[in-house]
N, C-alpha and C positions, 0 to 999 in steps of 0.2 A: 514486447517485447523482448525479447531476448534477455535482457537484464536490466530492466529499467530501473532507474534509481528512484523510485518515488519516495518522497519524503515520508518517512513513517512516523507514526506517533508512538512515543514510547509508552505503551500501555501494556502491561504484562497480563494477559488473560491466560488461557492455557495453550498448550501445544501450538498450534499455529497462532494461537492467540497471544502469545507472549509479546505484546507490543512493546513492552518496556525493555526489551532486550537490546542488544547492540544494534547499531543501525544496519539496516539491510537494504540494499537498494533494490529491491526487487523490482522490476521495471518500473519501472516499473517494470514492467512486465517482466520479465523473466528472471531476472536475476538478482538483483539486489542482494547485497550482502546480507547476511543474516541478521546482523544487528541493526543496521540502520533501517533495514526494511522495517524493520520494526521500527526503526527509527526513521529512517527515512521512510522506508516502507512502512514501518510500524509507526514511527514517529510520524511519518507521512501519513500513515493511515490514521493516526489519531490526530495528527495535526489536522488531518483531514477532519477528524471528528471534532477537534477543538475548533479548528478553523471553520469547520462546517458551519457552526452557528455564527461565527464571527462575520462571515461574508454572505450569509444567506439572505440577509435583509435586502440585498440588491436584487433587482429584477433580472431575469434571465437575459443574457446579452443578445443583441441582435447582430447577425453576421455583417450587416452593412455599417454598423457603427464602429468607429475606430477608437480604441482607448488603450491606455497603458494599464496593465493589470499587475497584480502582485500575487505570487504563488504562495499558497499556504503550504506547506509541505508536509507531507506526512508520508510519503511514501517514497522513499528513495528508490524506490522501486528497486528494489530488492531489498534488502534489509537494511538499507541504509539510509536512505534519504534523510537528510537532515531536514529540519523543519522547513519548510520552504518559505517561511515568511522572511526570507533573507533580507539582509541588510541592504538598504538602498545605496547604490553606489553613485557618487556624484560624477558628473562628466568633467573631464579635464578641461580647464578653462581654455587651453590651447586648441581643443577640438570640440567646440560647442555644438557641432552638428551631430555628435554622437549622443544617443539617448542616455539620459541620466540613469546610472546604475548604482555603483557603489564606490566609495572612496578608496582609491588605491594609495599605497604608500611606497616610497623608495625602499628597495631591499636588495642589497648587493648580492646576497646569497641566492636570492630568487633569480636575479639576472644571470648569474653564472649557471644556475640550473637550466634556465631557458635555452642558453647556448648549447648545453649538452643535450638537452631534449631535442633540439632542432635536428641534430645529426641522427638521433635515433628515429625521429619521425620520417626523415628523408629516406632512411634505410627501409622504411615500411611503405614507401611509395608516395609519401606526401611531398608535393612540389614546393620549391622555394617560394613561388608566387602565392600559393595557398597559405604558407606559414607567414609570409610577410603581411598578407591581408588580415589573417586571423589575429596576429599579435600586434597589429597597428594601434589598437587602443587597449591592449591587455596590460594588466599589472597585478601586483601582489595585493590581495584583499585580506587584511588582518581580521576583519569582522567575520569572514568565513571560517577562519581558524578558531576564532573565539566560539562561534556557534558549534563547530564540530566538537570542541572539547567541553562544551557546557550545555549539552542537550538536556532539557528538562524532562524528568521522568514523571509522567502522569500516573495516578493510581485510581482512575475512574473504574467503577465496576463495569462489567459487561453491559448491564442494563442501562447505566448512565451513558456509556459510549454509544449504544444503539439508539438511545433517545436523541442524541445529538445527530448521529448519522442519518436518521430518518425523521428529523424534526418536521413539524408542520410546514415551516417556511421552506425547508429543503424539498419537501414533497411537492409543495405548490410550485416552486421554481422548476422542479424537475418535470412536472406535467407541462408547464409552459414551454420549457426548452424542447421537450419531445415533440410538442405540437409544432413549434417553429421549425424543427428539423425533420418533420415527419417524412418528407419525400426521400431525403438522404437515408434516414434510418430504416425505412422500408426496403430500400435497395440494398442496404448493408445486410439487413436480416435475411433477405432472399439469397444473397450471395454466400454469406458465411454461416447462416443458421443460428446466429445468436440473437435472441429477442431484443427488440429496440429498447425495452424498459431497463434491461440490465446494462446495455452499453451506455444508456443515459445515466444510470446509477453510478457507474464507474466515473463518468465525466463529472458528476456531482461530487463524488467523494474526493476525486483528485484535484479539481480546480474550481469547485463551486460553479460548474457549468461555464467555465472559461473566464470567470471573473478574477481568478487568482492563478494565473499561469506562470508567474515568476518575473522578477524584475532585476535579476542579477546577470551580469555579462558572463555567459557560459564559459568562454575560453579562460577568462580571468579566474573564475571560481575553480574550474577543474585544474588549471595549472597551479593555483595556490594549494589546493588539496594534494595534488601529486607531489609538490615540492615539500610541504611541511605537514601534511595531514597524517592521520593515524593509519591510513590505508593507501600509501603512495602508489603501489603497483596497480591497484584497482583503478584509481583515478587517472593514472597515466594511460591505462587501457581505454578509459572513457574519453580522455582527451584526444587520443589517436582517432577514435571512432568519430568524435565531433569534427575533427579536421577532414575526415573522409566525407562527411556529410556536406561540408562546405565545398570541398573539391568537386563533389558531384553536382553542385549547383542547386541543391534543394532549398537553400536559404542563404542569407548573407550574414556576415559576422555581427553587424549591428542589430539585426533582427533576431539573432540567436540568443534569446533571453531564457532564463531558467530559474529554478529555485537555487538556493545557495549550495545545495548538494548536487546539482546537475540534472534535476528532473525537468523535462522540457514539454512545453505545449499544453494543450487542453487536457490531455490525459496522462501527462507527466511521464513520458518515456525517458529512459536513460539512453545515452548515445548508442551503446552496443545493441540494446533491444530495438532501437529505431532501425539500425542497419539490417537487423534480421527480420523484422516484421512490419515495418511501416509500409503503407501502400499509397499509391496515387489514385485516389477515388475520383477526383475531378477531371483527370485526363489532361492536365496542363504540363505534364512532364516533371512535376515536382511533388515530393511527399511533404507537403507543407502543414505541419501540425501546429505551427505558431500563428497562422493567419486568423483574422477575425472570423472567417468561414471555417467552422470546425469539421467539415466533411472528411478531410483526409485523416484527421485525428480520430474521429469516430469509427471510420472504416478500419483504421490501423488497430484500434482496440479490439474490434470484432475479429479481425484477422488473427490477432494474437491469441485470443481466447479459443478460436476455432483450431488454431495450430496446437494449442495445449490440450485439445481433446474434447471440446464442448460437444455434448450429445443433444441434437435437436429434439425437442419434444419432451425432454426430461427436466423436471424442476431441479432447482439447486437443493431444495429441502422442503420439508413439511413439518409444521408445528404439531406435536403430538401430546397426548395425555397418557400418563403411566398408571397402571393399576395399583391398588393398595399392596403393600408388601412386595413390590417389584424387586427382583434380584439385580442390584446394580452391578454386580460382577459381570453381567452379560453385556453391559453397555459398550464395551470395546469390540464386540463381535460384529461381523458383517453378515446380514441376512436379507433375504427378500422381504419386502413389506408384509407379504402374506404370512411369512414365518413369524415376523414381529407381532402380527395381529394375534397369532395363537398364544403369544406370551402376554396378551392384553394391551399391547402398544398400538393405539389407534389414533386417528386424527382427533382434533378437539371437540368434534361433535359425535364421536363414537363410531365412525366408519373405518373400515380397514383401508389403509393407504394403498392405492393401485401399485401393481408391480412394475414400477418404472425402471427398476434395476436394483442391484445390491445396495443396501443402505446400512449405515451405522447410526447408533444412537449418540447424539451429541448433547452433553449437559454443560453448557458454557458457564453456568453459575452453580453447578453442583446439583445435588438431589432436590434442593428446595427452589430451584429456578425453572425457567422455561426449558422444555425439552424439544428436540428436533430429530427427525430421521433425515440424514443428509446423504445425497447421492454424489456421483462422480463430478457433476458440474460444480458442486461446492468446492471440491479440490481443484478444479480448473480455475475458479476465481482466486483461490489461494496462490496460484502460479503468478498472479498479478501482484499479490502482496501476501506473503506467507503467514497469515494470521487468521485464526478462526473468527476473531472479532471483526476483522475487516471483511471477510467473506460473508459473515452474517449481515454486516452493514450494507454491503452491495446487494445481497439477495433481498433483504427486507425493504430497503429503499426502492429497489426495482419493483417489488410487489406492490408497494404503496403507490408508486407512480402509475402503475397499471390499474389502480382502483382498489387494491386490497386494503384491509384494515390493520389496526394495531394488533399486537400479540394478544391471544386470549388468556395466556398465563400471566403470572406476575413475577417480578424479580425480587430477590431478598432485599429487605430494607437495611440500610446501614452497612452493607457489604462493600468492601473495596478490594482492589487487586493488591497483591503483595508487591513491595518494591524489590528491586533486584537484589539488594543485600539480604532481604528476608527470604527470597527464593533460594539464594545460595545457602542461607542458614538452614532452610527446610531440607535441602538436599544433603547437607552435612549431617543433620540429625537423623535423617532416614538411613543414611549409609552407616552411621555408628550403631544403629539398631539392627543392622543386618539386611537392610532393604536397599540394594544397589540402585543408584540413579544413573549409573554410567558416567559419573564424574560430577564435579561441582562447577557449574558455569552460569547459573541463574536462568537457564533456559528450560522451561517446562515442556519437555518433549515426551515421546512415548515411554522412554525408560523411567522417567520421573513419575509419570502418571501410573505406570504399572507398579512402581514401588509404593506409591500412595495407596493404591487399591489393596496391595498385599498387606500393608500395615493396617488399613481400615478393616479388612476382613479378619485379621488376627485379633483386632481390638473390639470386634463386635459392632462396628460402625457401618453405615451405608457406604458401600464401596464405589463411590462415584468418581474417585480419582481427582477430586477438586482440591487445589492448593489454597485453602482458605486461611484467614487470619486465625480462626478458631483451631484449625488443625495445627498450625505452627505453635500456638500457645500450648496445646496438648503435648506436643513433642518436647517442648522446653521443660515440661514438668515430668 
């Protein structure tokens, strides 16, 4: 969606891989702020990764079984998503009928803010009745603010992250979940052109196949973040969107649970993304992504990816082997696979990759790691969570669910991702040496990768553009 907040995991890999960046909410789907997405979305993404293994031990949920679940967050869907393992909020003793969520605390400033917000919401078409119902059990959640301000930055290597994203248990649960939802997923694939295994993989990455959908009262969380969070305007926009969802009748306030950062349902949409892309697959008049039945959520995810430009019949990417003495300066170019084959870049058993479309060479762990030719669908997955690591996770998990095997190549031993402070230091040192990174923000994007490559070429190194610990140490000297 549109801008989903998926809770992202903060794992800084490269360019879309910089999970450790600020939270980005990217939807999930679509938007997520750049940092949380990473955080949310990135954090969420890795949360996803981290959480991945944490909740994978549970068997794939069955639609008929009712249970309260907790969302692992990682994708704030967008760059934000805070970790979705949000704090559990306790139900107010006076309203025992409300599901237990998180402990609210009296806050006079928050109450004043809510009164002001009410006027702004009504000016945008939200009715008094909707506001009354939505805020009937809402309150200030200090734990949400604590989590927003203290998001853990993970430094897993790309290989470690992918090992968690496509762990054996996650693959097993994914196959079981796809089998259980085969009828729905077949219909969704026929309508939107997105293969069932990749929709299932997003489901697994985002909520462990529905087991971790979130246990935080959404209205309370968004109102708290809009009032005192680091990105007030963004969260107020999400709060307005959430109220529109309630006003439309897609769900009720007590069922509208999410991650602490606002990522909702089986595939962790943020409210604005939901409004833009969620669909009613079951035909009951509601786009219910919170239900035990994941049909609407799975269809909405496929609709989101289709809207982002998914090309039917094209893979997300293909693992490749590089020839000896490969010129890594060419890695950033886009070429047809047949052109890459002329440069010696072929699949892992020595065949030219079919011309599915223009592809670029991705080296997520640098010259010594696994290499891929990635296509447009790889970038489409990144619209869900703007991270190379996340897109690789979804693609690889989907392939494994469909019966594919592990990577043929190996990942560097002992490697880790740079922390944000280290990435900022790397950018500073490159800039001082005359290699512009376009600013110092801790985000490893195209400008920084180009600067790294330029420095590597001038230094006689493999120009893979990879921001490694070794490279940082070299720059320090």
